[in-house]
DOBA-448909 format. One record per residue (C-alpha): residue number from 1; x, y, z. Coordinates in steps of 0.1 Angstrom, whole numbers, plus 5000, padded with zeros to 4 digits. Example, Ala and Ser with C-alpha at 12.3 -4.5 7.8 and 13.67 -1.06 7.14 Angstrom:
BEGIN
> i xx yy zz
> 1 5123 4955 5078
> 2 5137 4989 5071
REM end
This chain:
BEGIN
> i xx yy zz
> 1 5000 5002 4999
> 2 5011 5033 4997
> 3 5014 5056 5030
> 4 5011 5092 5031
> 5 5044 5100 5037
> 6 5054 5084 5007
> 7 5062 5047 5011
> 8 5051 5016 4998
> 9 5045 4989 5024
> 10 5041 4952 5016
> 11 5057 4922 5030
> 12 5078 4896 5009
> 13 5063 4861 4998
> 14 5092 4842 5003
> 15 5073 4836 5038
> 16 5057 4807 5013
> 17 5068 4776 5003
> 18 5071 4770 4966
> 19 5097 4769 4939
> 20 5077 4772 4906
> 21 5055 4794 4892
> 22 5026 4776 4893
> 23 5031 4775 4932
> 24 5038 4812 4935
> 25 5010 4822 4918
> 26 4984 4803 4940
> 27 4999 4815 4970
> 28 4998 4853 4953
> 29 4959 4843 4949
> 30 4954 4829 4983
> 31 4972 4858 5005
> 32 4967 4887 4991
> 33 4930 4894 4980
> 34 4920 4890 5018
> 35 4948 4905 5030
> 36 4939 4934 5008
> 37 4905 4937 5019
> 38 4916 4934 5056
> 39 4944 4962 5055
> 40 4939 4984 5021
> 41 4903 4978 5013
> 42 4904 5013 4995
> 43 4938 5015 4978
> 44 4958 4994 4958
> 45 4978 4970 4977
> 46 5017 4963 4969
> 47 5034 4932 4963
> 48 5067 4920 4974
> 49 5076 4894 4951
> 50 5098 4863 4953
> 51 5110 4845 4927
> 52 5135 4819 4924
> 53 5151 4810 4896
> 54 5128 4784 4887
> 55 5100 4803 4889
> 56 5113 4831 4868
> 57 5121 4813 4838
> 58 5089 4796 4839
> 59 5074 4834 4842
> 60 5095 4845 4814
> 61 5092 4814 4788
> 62 5055 4803 4791
> 63 5037 4821 4767
> 64 5011 4843 4781
> 65 5016 4837 4819
> 66 5030 4873 4823
> 67 5001 4886 4809
> 68 4979 4865 4831
> 69 4999 4878 4860
> 70 4996 4916 4848
> 71 4957 4911 4844
> 72 4952 4898 4876
> 73 4971 4922 4895
> 74 4949 4947 4876
> 75 4917 4932 4883
> 76 4928 4927 4921
> 77 4939 4958 4925
> 78 4978 4949 4936
> 79 5007 4959 4920
> 80 5045 4947 4923
> 81 5071 4972 4934
> 82 5099 4952 4949
> 83 5114 4917 4949
> 84 5136 4894 4964
> 85 5164 4885 4946
> 86 5185 4872 4973
> 87 5174 4830 4974
> 88 5182 4819 4942
> 89 5169 4780 4942
> 90 5150 4766 4970
> 91 5143 4782 5005
> 92 5116 4759 5021
> 93 5115 4725 5035
> 94 5151 4717 5027
> 95 5185 4723 5043
> 96 5190 4762 5031
> 97 5221 4774 5053
> 98 5248 4786 5036
> 99 5237 4775 5001
> 100 5214 4807 4999
> 101 5245 4826 4988
> 102 5250 4802 4960
> 103 5255 4809 4933
> 104 5274 4839 4942
> 105 5282 4871 4921
> 106 5313 4858 4908
> 107 5289 4837 4884
> 108 5269 4841 4855
> 109 5241 4824 4867
> 110 5237 4848 4896
> 111 5237 4878 4868
> 112 5216 4862 4846
> 113 5190 4856 4873
> 114 5190 4887 4884
> 115 5184 4906 4847
> 116 5155 4880 4846
> 117 5142 4895 4877
> 118 5144 4930 4861
> 119 5129 4921 4832
> 120 5100 4908 4851
> 121 5099 4936 4873
> 122 5099 4960 4843
> 123 5070 4946 4828
> 124 5049 4944 4861
> 125 5058 4982 4878
> 126 5034 5006 4875
> 127 5043 5040 4859
> 128 5058 5068 4876
> 129 5075 5045 4903
> 130 5110 5031 4907
> 131 5114 4994 4911
> 132 5136 4972 4933
> 133 5153 4938 4935
> 134 5173 4928 4968
> 135 5201 4907 4962
> 136 5231 4887 4981
> 137 5262 4908 4998
> 138 5283 4893 4968
> 139 5294 4858 4985
> 140 5299 4840 5016
> 141 5329 4851 5038
> 142 5335 4816 5050
> 143 5341 4804 5018
> 144 5371 4825 5014
> 145 5387 4818 5050
> 146 5412 4794 5035
> 147 5417 4815 5004
> 148 5449 4836 4999
> 149 5448 4875 4991
> 150 5445 4873 4954
> 151 5420 4845 4953
> 152 5398 4871 4973
> 153 5407 4898 4952
> 154 5397 4879 4924
> 155 5362 4872 4940
> 156 5361 4907 4945
> 157 5368 4916 4912
> 158 5344 4895 4892
> 159 5317 4901 4916
> 160 5322 4937 4905
> 161 5322 4931 4866
> 162 5289 4913 4871
> 163 5277 4939 4888
> 164 5287 4964 4861
> 165 5275 4945 4832
> 166 5240 4943 4853
> 167 5243 4982 4854
> 168 5245 4979 4815
> 169 5213 4958 4814
> 170 5196 4979 4834
> 171 5203 5009 4815
> 172 5194 4995 4781
> 173 5159 4983 4801
> 174 5152 5019 4811
> 175 5158 5028 4778
> 176 5134 5000 4764
> 177 5107 5003 4787
> 178 5111 5038 4807
> 179 5112 5019 4842
> 180 5142 5026 4862
> 181 5150 4992 4887
> 182 5176 4994 4911
> 183 5195 4967 4928
> 184 5193 4963 4964
> 185 5228 4945 4979
> 186 5217 4935 5014
> 187 5244 4930 5036
> 188 5243 4904 5064
> 189 5262 4879 5091
> 190 5292 4861 5075
> 191 5282 4878 5039
> 192 5310 4891 5021
> 193 5294 4923 5029
> 194 5282 4924 5068
> 195 5277 4961 5075
> 196 5278 4996 5063
> 197 5315 5001 5068
> 198 5318 4972 5045
> 199 5294 4984 5018
> 200 5312 5017 5016
> 201 5346 5004 5014
> 202 5331 4982 4989
> 203 5317 5011 4967
> 204 5349 5031 4966
> 205 5375 5006 4965
> 206 5359 4981 4943
> 207 5326 4990 4928
> 208 5332 5026 4917
> 209 5366 5024 4899
> 210 5363 4991 4882
> 211 5326 4999 4873
> 212 5332 5027 4860
> 213 5360 5015 4836
> 214 5339 4988 4828
> 215 5308 5011 4816
> 216 5335 5035 4800
> 217 5349 5013 4779
> 218 5317 4993 4769
> 219 5294 5017 4768
> 220 5312 5046 4759
> 221 5300 5066 4791
> 222 5316 5095 4804
> 223 5334 5088 4838
> 224 5304 5111 4851
> 225 5275 5090 4833
> 226 5289 5059 4847
> 227 5294 5068 4885
> 228 5256 5085 4882
> 229 5248 5049 4865
> 230 5261 5030 4891
> 231 5248 5051 4921
> 232 5214 5053 4908
> 233 5207 5015 4896
> 234 5233 4999 4927
> 235 5217 5005 4962
> 236 5216 4992 4995
> 237 5190 4967 5011
> 238 5186 4977 5048
> 239 5173 4948 5065
> 240 5167 4958 5104
> 241 5175 4927 5120
> 242 5208 4923 5098
> 243 5221 4958 5109
> 244 5211 4955 5146
> 245 5230 4917 5142
> 246 5260 4943 5136
> 247 5252 4962 5163
> 248 5247 4995 5142
> 249 5224 5021 5154
> 250 5198 5030 5122
> 251 5206 5068 5127
> 252 5240 5063 5123
> 253 5240 5040 5094
> 254 5218 5061 5077
> 255 5242 5091 5083
> 256 5270 5071 5069
> 257 5257 5062 5039
> 258 5241 5090 5030
> 259 5276 5109 5037
> 260 5290 5083 5011
> 261 5265 5092 4986
> 262 5249 5055 4988
> 263 5210 5050 4986
> 264 5188 5031 5003
> 265 5165 5012 4979
> 266 5147 4993 5005
> 267 5143 4987 5040
> 268 5130 4949 5051
> 269 5114 4956 5085
> 270 5126 4924 5105
> 271 5135 4915 5144
> 272 5163 4895 5152
> 273 5163 4872 5185
> 274 5184 4892 5218
> 275 5189 4880 5252
> 276 5211 4890 5280
> 277 5235 4872 5294
> 278 5236 4873 5329
> 279 5268 4875 5352
> 280 5262 4846 5371
> 281 5269 4818 5340
> 282 5255 4792 5360
> 283 5221 4805 5356
> 284 5226 4805 5321
> 285 5215 4770 5315
> 286 5175 4781 5311
> 287 5187 4803 5285
> 288 5202 4778 5268
> 289 5173 4756 5267
> 290 5151 4781 5255
> 291 5177 4792 5222
> 292 5181 4758 5217
> 293 5140 4758 5204
> 294 5154 4782 5179
> 295 5183 4755 5162
> 296 5170 4741 5134
> 297 5183 4730 5102
> 298 5169 4752 5075
> 299 5184 4784 5077
> 300 5216 4800 5090
> 301 5213 4816 5126
> 302 5247 4831 5130
> 303 5251 4846 5164
> 304 5267 4880 5176
> 305 5279 4882 5208
> 306 5288 4914 5225
> 307 5311 4913 5259
> 308 5319 4937 5287
> 309 5342 4957 5265
> 310 5321 4959 5239
> 311 5339 4934 5215
> 312 5320 4915 5196
> 313 5324 4881 5184
> 314 5307 4860 5155
> 315 5293 4826 5158
> 316 5287 4809 5121
> 317 5253 4790 5137
> 318 5234 4789 5168
> 319 5241 4756 5173
> 320 5276 4759 5173
> 321 5271 4793 5198
> 322 5256 4773 5226
> 323 5286 4756 5234
> 324 5299 4790 5247
> 325 5270 4802 5261
> 326 5289 4806 5299
> 327 5317 4824 5286
> 328 5326 4845 5320
> 329 5326 4884 5299
> 330 5296 4878 5276
> 331 5267 4901 5280
> 332 5246 4899 5253
> 333 5234 4877 5223
> 334 5217 4885 5191
> 335 5210 4856 5166
> 336 5200 4858 5133
> 337 5165 4844 5135
> 338 5138 4866 5120
> 339 5108 4867 5147
> 340 5077 4883 5146
> 341 5078 4924 5148
> 342 5045 4923 5169
> 343 5066 4901 5197
> 344 5092 4915 5216
> 345 5096 4888 5245
> 346 5090 4851 5241
> 347 5103 4829 5272
> 348 5127 4850 5292
> 349 5140 4862 5254
> 350 5135 4895 5239
> 351 5136 4910 5201
> 352 5157 4940 5187
> 353 5121 4952 5178
> 354 5134 4989 5191
> 355 5153 4992 5162
> 356 5122 4989 5137
> 357 5106 5015 5162
> 358 5134 5034 5159
> 359 5138 5032 5118
> 360 5103 5041 5114
> 361 5104 5069 5138
> 362 5133 5083 5116
> 363 5116 5077 5083
> 364 5089 5102 5094
> 365 5119 5127 5096
> 366 5137 5126 5066
> 367 5129 5103 5034
> 368 5154 5072 5032
> 369 5136 5050 5007
> 370 5100 5045 4994
> 371 5103 5006 4996
> 372 5092 4990 5034
> 373 5088 4953 5032
> 374 5080 4932 5064
> 375 5100 4900 5059
> 376 5096 4877 5086
> 377 5102 4841 5069
> 378 5106 4820 5093
> 379 5066 4811 5104
> 380 5076 4774 5093
> 381 5106 4771 5119
> 382 5093 4791 5145
> 383 5087 4774 5181
> 384 5054 4759 5182
> 385 5042 4785 5205
> 386 5049 4813 5186
> 387 5034 4799 5153
> 388 4998 4813 5148
> 389 4977 4811 5115
> 390 4999 4826 5089
> 391 4970 4844 5074
> 392 4968 4864 5107
> 393 5003 4866 5113
> 394 5012 4886 5077
> 395 4981 4910 5089
> 396 4994 4911 5127
> 397 5029 4920 5111
> 398 5015 4948 5089
> 399 4992 4962 5112
> 400 5022 4965 5137
> 401 5039 4989 5111
> 402 5009 5010 5105
> 403 5003 5015 5139
> 404 5038 5027 5145
> 405 5037 5048 5113
> 406 5003 5065 5118
> 407 5010 5075 5156
> 408 5033 5100 5140
> 409 5017 5105 5105
> 410 4979 5115 5126
> 411 5000 5143 5143
> 412 5016 5156 5116
> 413 4985 5154 5090
> 414 4964 5170 5117
> 415 4988 5199 5122
> 416 4991 5207 5084
> 417 4962 5194 5070
> 418 4989 5178 5046
> 419 4968 5147 5019
> 420 4986 5133 4991
> 421 4969 5114 4962
> 422 4979 5073 4955
> 423 4999 5073 4926
> 424 4989 5038 4917
> 425 4949 5046 4922
> 426 4955 5071 4898
> 427 4973 5047 4870
REM end
């Protein structure tokens, strides 16, 4: 939906199992029409569409399917403005773990997949708004831990060349369709890019110099045109959970990125699991027992530990981290497990919900991005007493976001008398 402050709000359909297009389309038909009637009965509702490589190929290759989707969206007053292009293959009912990063940005497969998503989004995107596609943080850092510096540099270089090729494809797509698509790189724990510092360094040391050179040589752009194209079409996906795991405050991260000229293409509203560790290590057994209920076999659940001196220690997965829960100087754990936004506490554990609240407040003060997407994809693997009906859970997530946005919006609108028209409804 389109909010008064100029933001499009949706949830990401990566929460629904289904890797083929027919399954994805059935999920859209099942969940979105009733959701629209509940939370956006009088205005079009946006969709955050996740397509696997398989689904994207099926949608493009079988004649008439893309047009069928466009017709259905029009009939239902729904629209697609953002896509999730991070997981390439299967994402449910199997061990995903580090395979979520494969194929990485050194490969032609990742490039071709992302170009296909951009072509689909350009067809679906309503006039007058930009589209965004989130993608992986180049590669998975542990894959390179045994490699020498030359190999690591080669990975950065090849990934950057593929992203530069992608910019060229997006420029061509804009000429053909008049639609602007940006790819939003999503830092996460153990990704080759994990935080704002990594992203800024990557732009300055690799993406801009290598990308500019490629675009100048291959497309005959000037240096200024090449630089502008890079910053326009390659942006950041700010996943609130991931940045909370890096212990980065939203206001500080936003300021650093803005100073570096890096745009935030999408904010994914998600919360990490958090727990304070009592000083008496012998009392941590109960915490370990509760935490163990989140140690499941589908996704990676990295743990970032903070000690009394502020030092951060990172564990590759919760199962491994639990062996270290009695570390004497550890005071807090944050775990890469996307828990429901509306749940601040669970059986003695907490979440990083406060970071989402801060982000929503910051958005009222300054426009950071136009795209907001709820991304709680773990409903299938939550402990049983946190699981709810999926229809109800999606609605509660979005209503929780709207409640926190509207607190500020109502006050501002009543004082200024300001109102906005809906660009999708007016199309």
